[in-house]
N, C-alpha and C positions, 0 to 999 in steps of 0.2 A: 325438832326439839320444842318448837312452839306448841305442837300438838300435846306434848306431855307437861306443859307448864314448867319447864326446867331450862335453865340457861346452860351455856357451854361449861362453865366452871362447875356447876353442880353435877353434871354428867361426868365430867373428867375426874372429879373427886371420888365419885362412886366407883368408877372403873379403877382408879388408882388404889383405893382401899381393897378392892377385890384382888388386884394383882399382888399387893403386898401380903395380904392374908394367904394367898395361894403360894407365894414364894416361901413363906414360913411353914406352911402345912406340907409342902412337898417333901422336905427333909424329914419331918416327923412321920409321914406316911411311909417313906422308904425304910426308915428305921423300924417301924412297926411291922412291915412286911418281912424284914429280915429276922425279926424276933418272934413273931406270931404266925406268919404265913399269910399268903395273899387272900384266901377266902375270908379269913377272920377280919381283914381290914376292908376289903371291897364291899362285902355285903352290908355291914353297918353304915359305911359311907354312902352307899347307894340309897339305903333307907332314909338316912338323914337328909340327903339331897332331895329325895322325893317329898319329904316333909317341908323343907325350906322353900322349894320352888313355888308351890301354890301360895305361900305366904306373901308373894309379891303383890297380890291383890290388896293386901292389907296396908301396904306401905305407899303413902302418897309420894309424888315425885320428889320435890326438894325438901326433905325432912330428915331428921335423925334416924327414923325407922328405915328410910330408903338406904342410908349409908350402912346401917346395921345389917340389912338384908344382903347387900352386896359383899360385905365383909364375911358374913356367914357363908354365903355362896362360894366365895373364894377359899374358905377353910375346908369345905367339904368336897368341892368338885375335884380336887387333886387326890382325894382318897379313892377315886375310881378312874384315875387318869392314866397318862402314858407311862409313867414310871412303874405303876403296878402291873399294867397289862404287859409291858415289856418284860417284867420279871416272870409273869405267868407263861408267856410265849417262849421265852428262852429256856425255862425249865421243861416245858413241854417238848421242845426240840431235843434237849439233852436226854430226856427220858426215852424218846422214841427214835433215837439215832439209828440209822441203818434200816429202818422199816420201810423207807421209800425206795429202796433199791429194787430194781426189777429182777425177776428170776432169770437165770441164765438161759440163753436160747439154744 
């Protein structure tokens, strides 16, 4: 932490903000997937995550920009997380049920 010029409290606050934002966005992402479909949520969330992640270079360690970066990261990372991919995989298995059965010998 000394390499990044940040104390334990600053790093902990940034991580806490990310987790709170993620907890709030997971419910919203699940609702959007049920309403709009998985690709319509995953693709924009992945694009926004790709825009937000390089902006880490712009945020110095213990500042408001750093906290804003981690909160934004928490908001968008769950738009392409386990809830959505679980939805996609479960529908994929439901759609292709019975295709993995081997032919009779």
